[in-house]
C-alpha positions as CSV (number, residue, x, y, z in Angstrom):
1,M,0.0,0.0,0.0
2,G,1.3,3.5,-0.9
3,E,1.2,6.8,1.0
4,R,-2.1,7.6,-0.8
5,A,-3.8,4.8,1.1
6,W,-2.8,6.3,4.4
7,A,-4.5,9.7,3.5
8,L,-7.8,8.3,4.8
9,S,-10.0,9.6,7.5
10,W,-12.6,7.7,9.5
11,G,-15.2,9.3,7.3
12,D,-13.7,7.6,4.3
13,I,-14.2,4.1,5.8
14,S,-17.3,2.3,4.6
15,N,-19.4,0.2,6.8
16,Q,-18.3,-2.8,4.8
17,D,-14.6,-2.0,5.3
18,A,-15.1,-1.3,9.0
19,V,-16.6,-4.7,9.6
20,A,-14.2,-6.5,7.4
21,G,-11.2,-4.8,8.9
22,L,-12.3,-5.4,12.4
23,K,-13.2,-9.0,11.8
24,S,-9.8,-9.6,10.2
25,A,-8.0,-8.0,13.2
26,L,-10.0,-9.9,15.8
27,D,-9.5,-13.2,13.9
28,T,-5.8,-12.6,14.0
29,S,-5.7,-11.6,17.7
30,T,-7.9,-14.4,18.9
31,V,-6.0,-17.1,16.9
32,K,-2.7,-15.9,18.2
33,A,-3.9,-15.7,21.8
34,V,-5.4,-19.2,21.7
35,E,-2.4,-20.7,19.9
36,K,0.1,-19.3,22.4
37,L,-1.9,-20.5,25.4
38,A,-2.9,-23.9,24.0
39,A,0.8,-24.8,23.2
40,A,2.7,-27.0,25.6
41,G,3.7,-24.8,28.5
42,G,1.4,-22.0,27.3
43,F,0.3,-21.2,30.9
44,W,3.0,-22.8,32.9
45,N,5.9,-20.9,31.2
46,N,4.1,-17.6,31.0
47,D,4.3,-15.7,34.3
48,K,1.5,-13.4,33.2
49,V,-1.1,-16.2,33.1
50,K,0.5,-19.1,35.1
51,I,-2.2,-20.4,37.4
52,P,-1.4,-20.8,41.1
53,L,-2.7,-23.5,43.3
54,P,-6.3,-22.7,44.3
55,G,-7.3,-21.0,47.5
56,Y,-5.8,-22.2,50.7
57,L,-3.5,-24.7,49.0
58,E,-1.3,-21.9,47.7
59,D,-1.3,-20.3,51.1
60,A,-0.4,-23.5,52.8
61,R,2.2,-24.6,50.3
62,G,5.1,-24.2,52.7
63,V,3.4,-26.3,55.4
64,M,2.6,-28.9,52.8
65,N,6.2,-29.1,51.8
66,T,7.2,-29.5,55.5
67,F,4.7,-32.4,55.8
68,G,6.0,-34.3,52.8
69,M,3.3,-33.2,50.4
70,K,5.5,-31.3,48.0
71,K,5.2,-33.9,45.3
72,Q,1.4,-33.9,45.5
73,A,1.3,-30.1,45.4
74,D,3.6,-29.9,42.4
75,E,1.6,-32.6,40.6
76,L,-1.6,-30.6,41.1
77,H,0.0,-27.3,40.2
78,Q,1.3,-28.7,36.8
79,A,-2.0,-30.5,36.2
80,I,-4.1,-27.4,36.5
81,N,-1.9,-25.4,34.1
82,R,-2.0,-28.3,31.6
83,A,-5.7,-28.5,32.0
84,A,-6.0,-24.8,31.2
85,E,-3.9,-25.3,28.0
86,M,-6.3,-28.1,26.9
87,A,-9.4,-26.1,27.7
88,V,-8.3,-23.0,25.8
89,G,-8.2,-25.0,22.6
90,E,-12.0,-25.1,22.8
91,A,-12.2,-21.3,22.3
92,K,-11.6,-21.0,18.5
93,P,-15.0,-22.0,17.2
94,V,-16.7,-19.8,19.9
95,F,-14.8,-16.8,18.8
96,V,-15.5,-17.5,15.1
97,N,-19.2,-17.5,15.8
98,A,-18.9,-14.2,17.8
99,I,-17.1,-12.6,14.9
100,K,-19.6,-13.8,12.3
101,S,-22.5,-12.4,14.3
102,M,-20.9,-9.0,14.8
103,S,-23.0,-6.0,13.6
104,V,-21.8,-2.9,11.9
105,Q,-22.6,-0.9,15.0
106,D,-20.6,-3.3,17.1
107,A,-17.6,-3.1,14.7
108,K,-17.4,0.7,14.6
109,G,-17.8,0.9,18.4
110,I,-14.9,-1.5,18.9
111,I,-12.6,0.1,16.3
112,S,-13.0,3.6,17.8
113,G,-13.1,2.4,21.4
114,G,-10.4,1.6,23.9
115,Q,-7.3,-0.4,23.4
116,D,-9.0,-3.6,24.5
117,S,-12.6,-2.8,23.4
118,G,-12.6,-5.8,21.1
119,T,-11.5,-8.1,23.9
120,Q,-14.1,-6.7,26.1
121,Y,-16.7,-7.4,23.4
122,F,-15.6,-11.0,23.3
123,K,-15.6,-11.2,27.1
124,G,-19.2,-10.1,27.2
125,K,-20.4,-12.3,24.3
126,T,-18.4,-15.5,24.9
127,S,-17.6,-15.9,28.6
128,D,-20.6,-18.0,29.5
129,T,-20.2,-20.3,26.5
130,L,-16.5,-20.7,27.1
131,R,-17.0,-21.5,30.8
132,T,-19.4,-24.2,29.8
133,K,-16.9,-25.7,27.3
134,F,-13.8,-25.3,29.5
135,L,-15.3,-26.9,32.7
136,P,-15.6,-30.5,31.5
137,V,-12.2,-30.4,29.9
138,V,-10.6,-29.1,33.1
139,K,-12.5,-31.6,35.2
140,K,-11.3,-34.5,33.1
141,A,-7.7,-33.4,33.3
142,T,-7.7,-32.8,37.1
143,E,-10.0,-35.5,38.5
144,K,-7.2,-38.1,38.5
145,V,-5.0,-36.0,40.8
146,G,-5.7,-37.1,44.4
147,L,-5.0,-33.7,45.9
148,A,-7.6,-32.1,43.7
149,Q,-10.3,-34.4,45.1
150,K,-9.2,-33.6,48.7
151,Y,-9.3,-29.9,48.0
152,N,-12.8,-30.2,46.4
153,D,-14.1,-32.0,49.4
154,L,-12.8,-29.4,51.9
155,A,-13.5,-26.4,49.7
156,G,-17.1,-27.5,49.1
157,R,-17.7,-27.5,52.8
158,G,-16.1,-24.1,53.2
159,A,-18.3,-22.7,50.4
160,K,-21.4,-23.9,52.2
161,L,-20.3,-22.2,55.3
162,G,-19.6,-19.0,53.3
163,I,-15.9,-18.9,54.1
164,I,-14.7,-19.8,50.5
165,K,-15.7,-17.9,47.4
166,G,-17.8,-19.8,44.8
167,D,-15.1,-19.6,42.1
168,Q,-12.7,-21.4,44.5
169,A,-15.2,-24.0,45.7
170,S,-13.6,-26.6,43.4
171,V,-10.4,-27.0,41.5
172,E,-12.4,-27.1,38.2
173,T,-14.2,-23.8,38.7
174,F,-11.0,-22.1,39.9
175,V,-9.0,-23.3,36.9
176,T,-11.8,-22.5,34.4
177,Q,-12.0,-18.9,35.6
178,K,-8.2,-18.5,35.6
179,A,-8.1,-20.0,32.1
180,L,-10.6,-17.4,30.9
181,D,-8.7,-14.6,32.6
182,G,-5.5,-15.6,31.0
183,L,-7.1,-16.0,27.6
184,F,-8.7,-12.5,27.7
185,L,-5.4,-11.0,29.0
186,M,-3.5,-12.4,26.0
187,M,-6.2,-11.3,23.6
188,A,-6.0,-7.8,24.9
189,E,-2.2,-7.8,24.4
190,E,-2.7,-9.0,20.8
191,E,-5.4,-6.4,20.1
192,K,-3.2,-3.6,21.5
193,A,-0.3,-4.7,19.3
194,I,-2.4,-4.6,16.2
195,R,-3.8,-1.1,17.1
196,A,-0.2,0.1,17.7
197,D,1.2,-1.3,14.5
198,P,-1.5,-2.1,12.0
199,V,1.0,-2.0,9.1
200,G,3.3,-4.6,10.5
201,R,0.7,-6.9,12.0
202,G,-2.4,-6.6,9.9
203,T,-3.8,-7.5,6.5
204,D,-4.5,-4.8,4.0
205,I,-8.0,-4.1,5.2
206,V,-6.7,-3.9,8.8
207,K,-4.1,-1.4,7.7
208,K,-6.8,0.7,5.9
209,V,-9.2,0.8,8.8
210,F,-6.9,1.0,11.8
211,G,-4.5,3.2,10.0
212,A,-7.2,5.8,9.3
213,L,-7.8,6.2,13.0
214,G,-4.4,7.8,13.4
215,K,-5.1,10.4,10.8
């Protein structure tokens, strides 16, 4: 694209271009975020999204090590991060559907919105569906870890007594929420990168639409 293409203003962008540009950008950012997290070590090796042990297990880790439970704690810690990697792989078709159903009004609002407005749109549209898809994957991956079952038994009682929050009432709900948090965090980073450098990171239509915003 030459310099002439960059002499665009927001008023020169058609509705069709706005939607096409945004969908292309979001497709790129979601795919990259999912692929990074779904890769081996995607959560475990990334300090921004690495999932700690749930609730009081993390708080009591030093005591557990003292009482010879270090191996069990380490096993569960690795298992929950691996479970999150597996679960995140379920996100792609959900995001594809959200992108397909996006309206022109949605698209223009996201393009001219904040640095993570696209991510926030996805968060609102897909969180419930993703949570439903993630939960059984996480459960299957963690149910064979003995310490997970012990935590669930104790945390379940604590939740009934009101001393443990609902999202920490089981390993599965805790990991599912952390997987969602990590996914949207990485999506926001990818979205900000595209907005900051549409020429280097986007397709032609992304360059046209997002480039116009800086004019």
